[in-house]
C-alpha positions in Angstrom: 103.0 -32.6 -35.6 103.3 -32.0 -39.3 106.5 -31.2 -41.2 106.7 -27.7 -42.8 108.6 -26.2 -46.0 108.9 -22.6 -45.7 109.7 -20.0 -48.4 110.2 -16.3 -48.6 110.8 -15.0 -52.1 110.6 -11.3 -53.9 107.8 -11.2 -56.6 107.6 -8.3 -58.9 104.3 -6.7 -58.3 103.4 -7.0 -62.0 103.4 -10.5 -61.5 101.2 -11.1 -58.9 98.5 -12.7 -60.9 101.0 -15.0 -62.5 102.4 -15.8 -58.9 99.0 -16.8 -57.7 98.2 -19.0 -60.9 101.5 -20.7 -60.4 100.7 -21.4 -56.6 97.2 -22.9 -57.7 98.9 -25.1 -60.2 101.6 -25.9 -57.7 99.1 -26.9 -55.1 97.5 -29.6 -57.4 100.9 -31.2 -57.6 101.8 -30.8 -54.0 98.6 -32.4 -52.9 98.9 -35.2 -55.3 102.4 -36.0 -53.8 101.1 -36.0 -50.2 101.2 -32.3 -49.0 98.3 -31.5 -46.3 98.1 -27.9 -46.9 99.8 -24.9 -48.8 99.4 -21.0 -47.8 100.8 -18.2 -50.0 101.0 -14.7 -48.4 101.5 -11.5 -50.4 103.4 -9.0 -48.1 101.1 -6.3 -46.9 102.8 -4.8 -43.8 106.5 -5.7 -44.0 108.5 -3.2 -42.1 112.0 -2.4 -42.6 114.2 -3.8 -39.7 117.4 -2.1 -38.0 119.6 -5.1 -38.7 117.9 -7.3 -41.0 114.3 -7.8 -42.6 112.4 -10.0 -45.2 113.1 -7.4 -47.9 117.0 -7.5 -47.1 116.9 -11.5 -46.8 115.7 -11.8 -50.5 117.2 -8.4 -51.9 113.7 -7.2 -52.7 113.5 -4.5 -55.3 111.3 -1.4 -55.0 108.8 -2.7 -57.5 108.7 -6.1 -55.8 106.7 -7.6 -52.9 107.9 -10.2 -50.4 105.8 -13.3 -50.4 105.9 -15.5 -47.5 104.5 -19.3 -47.7 104.5 -22.7 -46.3 103.4 -26.3 -47.2 102.8 -28.8 -44.6 103.4 -32.4 -44.8 102.5 -35.2 -42.7 106.0 -35.8 -41.7 109.7 -35.3 -43.0 109.5 -38.7 -44.6 106.3 -37.8 -46.8 107.9 -34.7 -47.6 111.0 -36.2 -48.7 109.1 -38.8 -51.0 106.8 -36.0 -52.2 109.8 -33.8 -53.1 111.2 -36.7 -55.0 108.2 -37.6 -56.9 107.5 -34.1 -58.0 110.8 -33.9 -59.6 109.8 -36.8 -61.8 106.2 -35.3 -62.4 105.8 -34.1 -65.7 103.3 -31.3 -64.5 106.3 -29.7 -63.0 107.8 -29.0 -66.5 104.7 -26.8 -67.1 105.8 -24.8 -64.3 109.3 -23.8 -65.3 108.6 -20.3 -66.3 108.5 -18.8 -62.8 107.2 -15.3 -62.4 110.0 -14.4 -59.9 113.7 -14.7 -59.5 114.6 -18.1 -57.9 118.0 -17.5 -57.0 116.7 -14.8 -54.2 114.1 -17.3 -52.8 115.0 -18.5 -49.2 113.5 -21.8 -48.0 114.0 -24.7 -45.7 112.4 -27.5 -44.0 111.3 -27.2 -40.4 110.2 -29.6 -37.5 107.7 -27.9 -35.4 108.3 -27.8 -31.7 105.1 -26.2 -30.5 101.6 -25.6 -32.1 98.4 -24.1 -30.8 95.1 -23.4 -32.2 93.6 -24.2 -35.4 95.7 -25.2 -38.5 95.3 -23.6 -41.9 
């Protein structure tokens, strides 16, 4: 099974188009360094929880939307090599002006334990 990097980030509503453009440029870099796929999802039905939820996890403000995304890699080793290569890629310097507060992003690498159906 592929390896997955997952991300949750609050994005100002006014920056939606900038975020999508950043994702498009980012995909070019991720793909060049071995990523298999990337999915970016703009929060549409993100309910408040009783104990915790996506909004609280990233301290989402009223004028922001939670974005949930993931990148798949062939395996952990390919992901580690790709991430290292991306840090040295000049294209990453062009993406230094992020349209969100990166300090509130949560992320991690995940080894799938079950997968069913098609892959996006």
